[in-house]
ROGU-938332 format. One line per field, with one value per residue (C-alpha): residue number from 1; residue in one letter; x negated, y negated, z negated. Coordinates in steps of 0.5 Angstrom, whole numbers. Each point is the difference from the previous one (the first is absolute). Layout:
ROGU-938332
num = c(NUM_...)
residuo = c(A_...)
east = c(X_...)
north = c(Y_...)
up = c(Z_...)
***
This chain:
ROGU-938332
num = c(1_2_3_4_5_6_7_8_9_10_11_12_13_14_15_16_17_18_19_20_21_22_23_24_25_26_27_28_29_30_31_32_33_34_35_36_37_38_39_40_41_42_43_44_45_46_47_48_49_50_51_52_53_54_55_56_57_58_59_60_61_62_63_64_65_66_67_68_69_70_71_72_73_74_75_76_77_78_79_80_81_82_83_84_85_86_87_88_89_90_91_92_93_94_95_96_97_98_99_100_101_102_103_104_105_106_107_108_109_110_111_112_113_114_115_116_117_118_119_120_121_122_123_124_125_126_127_128_129_130_131_132_133_134_135_136_137_138_139_140_141_142_143_144_145_146_147_148_149_150_151_152_153_154_155_156_157_158_159_160_161_162_163_164_165_166_167_168_169_170_171_172_173_174_175_176_177_178_179_180_181_182_183_184_185_186_187_188_189_190_191_192_193_194_195_196_197_198_199_200_201_202_203_204_205_206_207_208_209_210_211_212_213_214_215_216_217_218_219_220_221_222_223_224_225_226_227_228_229_230_231_232_233_234_235_236_237_238_239_240_241_242_243_244_245_246_247_248_249_250_251_252_253_254_255_256_257_258_259_260_261_262_263_264_265_266_267_268_269_270_271_272_273_274_275_276_277_278_279_280_281_282_283_284_285_286_287_288_289_290_291_292_293_294_295_296_297_298_299_300_301_302_303_304_305_306_307_308_309_310_311_312_313_314_315_316_317_318_319_320_321_322_323_324_325_326_327_328_329_330_331_332_333_334_335_336_337_338_339_340_341_342_343_344_345_346_347_348_349_350_351_352_353_354_355_356_357_358_359_360_361_362_363_364_365_366_367_368_369_370_371_372_373_374_375_376_377_378_379_380_381_382_383_384_385_386_387_388_389_390_391_392_393_394_395_396_397_398_399_400_401_402_403_404_405_406_407_408_409_410)
residuo = c(M_V_L_N_Y_I_W_I_A_F_F_I_I_A_F_V_V_A_L_V_K_L_L_F_L_G_D_T_T_I_F_P_A_M_M_D_S_T_F_E_T_S_K_S_A_F_E_I_S_I_G_L_T_G_M_L_A_L_W_L_G_V_M_K_I_G_E_R_A_G_L_V_N_L_L_A_R_V_L_S_P_V_F_V_R_L_F_P_D_I_P_K_G_H_P_A_T_G_S_I_F_M_N_I_A_A_N_M_L_G_L_D_N_A_A_T_P_L_G_L_K_A_M_E_H_L_Q_E_L_N_D_K_K_D_T_A_T_N_P_M_I_M_F_L_V_L_N_T_S_G_L_T_I_I_P_V_S_I_L_A_Y_R_A_Q_Q_G_A_A_Q_P_T_D_V_F_I_P_I_L_L_A_T_F_A_A_T_L_A_G_I_I_I_T_S_I_Y_Q_K_I_N_L_L_N_R_T_L_L_L_T_L_G_G_V_S_L_L_M_A_L_V_V_W_G_F_A_Q_L_N_A_A_V_M_N_T_V_S_T_S_V_A_A_I_M_L_M_T_I_I_V_G_F_I_I_V_A_M_L_R_K_V_N_V_Y_E_A_F_I_D_G_A_K_D_G_F_T_T_A_V_R_I_I_P_Y_L_V_A_F_L_V_A_I_G_V_F_R_A_S_G_A_M_D_W_L_I_S_A_I_R_W_L_I_G_L_T_G_C_D_T_A_F_V_D_A_L_P_T_A_I_M_K_P_L_S_G_S_G_A_R_G_M_M_M_E_A_M_T_H_Y_G_P_D_S_F_V_G_R_M_S_C_L_F_Q_G_S_T_D_T_T_F_Y_I_L_A_V_Y_F_G_S_I_G_V_K_Y_T_R_H_A_V_A_C_G_L_L_A_D_L_A_G_V_V_A_A_I_A_I_G_Y_M_F_F_G)
east = c(-92_8_0_-4_4_7_-4_-2_8_3_-4_1_8_0_-3_3_6_-1_-3_5_4_-4_1_7_4_-4_-1_-6_0_-1_-8_-1_5_-4_-7_4_2_-8_-1_6_-2_-8_3_5_-5_-5_5_3_-7_-1_7_-2_-7_3_5_-7_-4_6_2_-7_-3_6_-1_-7_2_4_-6_-5_6_0_8_-1_-4_5_6_-5_0_8_2_-5_4_4_-5_-6_6_2_-8_-4_-6_0_-3_4_0_-3_1_3_6_3_-2_5_5_1_0_6_3_-1_2_8_1_-1_-6_-4_-4_-3_1_-6_-5_1_-1_-5_-4_3_-3_-7_1_1_-6_-4_1_0_-7_2_1_3_4_8_0_7_0_0_5_6_-2_1_7_3_-2_3_7_1_4_3_5_2_0_1_-3_6_4_-1_0_6_3_-3_4_6_2_6_-3_-8_-2_4_-6_-3_2_-1_-8_-1_2_-2_-8_0_2_-6_-5_2_1_-9_-2_2_-2_-6_-1_2_-7_-4_2_3_4_7_3_-3_3_-3_1_7_2_-4_4_6_0_-1_5_5_-3_2_7_0_-2_5_6_-3_1_6_3_-2_3_-4_-2_-2_-4_-4_-1_-2_-5_-4_-2_-2_-5_-2_0_-4_-5_-2_1_-6_-4_1_0_-8_-2_2_-3_-6_-1_2_-6_-5_0_-2_6_-1_-7_4_5_-6_-4_7_2_-6_1_7_-4_-4_5_4_-6_-1_8_0_-4_6_6_-2_0_6_5_-3_1_7_2_-2_3_7_-1_0_6_-2_5_6_-1_-1_6_4_-3_2_7_0_-2_4_6_-1_1_7_-3_2_-4_2_-6_-5_1_-3_-6_-5_-1_-1_-6_-3_-1_-5_-4_2_3_1_2_5_3_1_4_5_0_2_5_4_0_2_5_2_-3_6_0_-2_-6_-2_1_-4_-5_-2_0_-5_-4_0_0_-8_-6_-5_-4_-5_0_-2_-5_-4_-1_-1_-5_-3_0_-5_-4_4_0_3_6_2_7_2_4_4_3_0_5_3_2_3_4_3_3_2_4_3_2_4_4_1_1_6_2_1_1_2)
north = c(-20_0_7_1_-4_3_7_-2_-3_6_6_-6_-1_6_2_-6_3_7_-3_-3_6_4_-5_-3_6_6_3_5_3_-7_0_8_-1_-7_5_4_-4_-2_6_2_-6_1_6_-3_-6_6_4_-6_-2_8_0_-6_2_4_-5_-4_4_1_-7_-4_6_-2_-7_1_3_-7_-4_4_-1_-6_0_-4_-5_-1_-1_-5_-4_0_-2_-5_-7_2_4_-6_-4_4_3_-7_3_6_-1_0_7_4_7_-1_-3_7_3_-5_1_8_-1_-4_3_7_-3_-3_7_3_4_-2_6_-2_-7_1_2_-5_-5_2_0_-9_0_2_-4_-6_1_0_-7_-2_-4_2_7_1_-6_0_-4_-3_5_5_-3_-2_7_3_-4_2_7_-1_-3_6_-1_6_1_7_2_7_4_-5_3_7_-1_-3_5_6_-4_1_-6_-2_-4_0_-5_-6_-2_0_-8_-2_2_-2_-7_-1_3_-4_-7_3_1_-7_-4_4_-3_-7_0_3_-6_-5_3_0_-6_3_-4_4_-6_2_2_7_2_-3_3_7_0_-2_6_5_-3_1_7_1_-2_4_7_-2_0_6_4_-3_3_7_5_3_7_-4_-5_5_4_-6_-3_6_1_-6_-1_8_-2_-7_5_5_-5_-4_6_3_-6_-2_6_0_-8_4_5_-3_-5_4_1_5_1_6_-3_-8_4_4_-7_-3_5_1_-7_1_5_-5_-5_5_2_-8_-2_5_-5_-5_5_3_-7_-3_6_2_-8_1_7_-2_-6_4_5_-5_-2_-6_-1_2_-7_-3_2_-2_-7_-1_2_-4_-7_2_1_-7_-3_2_4_7_5_7_-1_0_8_1_-5_5_2_-7_-1_6_0_-5_5_7_2_7_-3_-5_6_4_-7_1_7_0_-6_4_7_-5_-5_4_-2_-4_-4_-7_3_4_-4_-6_6_1_-7_-2_7_-3_-8_0_4_3_-6_2_7_-3_-5_6_3_-5_-5_7_3_-5_-3_-6_-2_-7_-1_-8_-1_7_2_-7_1_7_0_-7_4_6_-4_-4_8_1_-6_1_7_-2_-6_5_5_-3_-2_7_4_-4)
up = c(-69_-1_1_-6_-5_3_-1_-8_-1_2_-5_-6_1_0_-7_-3_2_-2_-7_0_1_-5_-6_1_3_-3_8_-2_7_4_0_2_6_2_0_4_5_1_1_5_3_2_2_5_2_2_4_4_2_3_3_4_2_5_2_0_4_5_1_0_5_5_-1_2_6_2_-2_4_6_0_-3_-7_5_4_-5_-4_7_1_-7_-1_1_-5_-5_1_-3_-6_0_1_-3_5_6_6_4_-7_-1_-7_4_3_-6_-4_5_0_-7_0_5_-4_-7_4_2_-6_2_-7_1_7_-3_-6_5_5_-6_-3_8_0_-7_3_6_-5_-4_6_0_-7_-2_-8_0_-6_1_3_6_3_5_-5_-4_5_3_-7_-2_7_-3_-7_3_3_6_3_5_-1_-8_2_-6_-4_4_-1_-7_-1_5_-5_-6_4_3_3_5_0_4_-3_-2_6_2_-7_0_6_-2_-7_3_6_-6_-3_5_3_-8_0_7_-3_-6_2_6_-7_-3_6_3_7_3_2_5_6_6_0_-7_1_6_-3_-7_4_4_-5_-4_7_0_-7_1_7_-4_-6_5_4_-5_-3_6_-3_-4_-6_4_6_-4_-3_6_4_-6_-1_7_1_-4_2_8_-2_-4_6_5_-4_-1_7_4_-3_1_7_1_-3_5_6_-2_-2_-7_-4_-3_-5_-2_-1_-4_-5_-1_-1_-5_-4_-2_-3_-4_-4_0_-4_-6_0_-2_-5_-6_1_1_-7_-3_2_0_-8_-2_4_-4_-7_0_3_-5_-6_2_2_6_-4_-5_6_3_-6_0_7_-1_-7_4_5_-4_-3_7_0_7_1_-2_4_5_-7_-1_7_-1_-3_8_1_-6_2_8_-1_-4_2_6_-3_-7_4_5_-8_-3_7_-1_-7_2_5_-4_-6_3_6_7_2_-6_0_-4_4_6_-2_-2_6_2_-4_2_8_-1_-3_1_-5_-1_-6_3_7_-3_-4_6_6_-5_-3_7_3_-8_-1_-7_0_3_0_1_3_-7_0_7_-1_-6_3_6_-4_-5_7_2_-6_-1_7_-2_-5_4_6_-4_-3_7_2_-6_-5)
***
């Protein structure tokens, strides 16, 4: 229901803004631009889905191998003490636990191509436990918020874009991004736990969250000792090594347990193809709405209004020029990436605005894209508090990014 209202709002606001521009500013190009956007974004949505087909087939095939080898169930049993408290509605040792962990690990390593198929597999497992198939469950929402908060240890793509733009130190945003995205994830867990009445003040979760916080601190300290070139090499190498280790490890274990590896992979890959086809309507719906909103100029008006409001408080407004990236990120990953590149090109990659746009890009994930793809893949229509929790986690990431940006670069 919430997605329905948001989708309608995008079109109505865009239409009103365009009408005002036409009647009062004489802008006769605005409606043609909006119509062009509908065609371009619908085409883009289809291309994204087709592009996902191969990745879904690959990773759901690999996950099927892991399932038949018993590795996913083993991982679920190992993680049960923590997950049974964070996801109390998931039975102890259920395969959903292993899939969730695999997805989170892929996200943390910046392996977006692997994370999406693994996330869809996790949602499929969670749907098996769902009595009301068209309504999101508490575990689905918690899992979704962990995704939308975008915890990433190695933001490889952002570092690569900064290097491409000629930044003096492409990796100087690494530690700030790590801190901002961790703040968003921690806030997301707390906010969702409050909604779902999950008690976080128990020994297991406190030790786990404390341990993760310590690990994050060690990662920050370790990477801070490296120069820019070594940091880039290590980031890329760790991600690639982890990825290949998962694939080869699953195959070897399955082979030792007498599993027909090839047949298992093919069965999983077939699921990947059908999932890719199933999400096309959801992608088209949201990407077209976002494209129209942006083409109408509503985004520019929103930024101007925010600048004016912040100016009234007497606070510094230097970060506002980077806000288009933050506002676009929950809506569209490619749109936010474009905004980040535009900011670095216009202001310079080493400018305050250029760096802030990178922090905004890395602090959260594409909330509405993830909602559309993950819930769309299993036919969930009623999202309950998923949108509220996801957007509040995004807001926490943006606020943290602003504070950390001024701390490091202001």
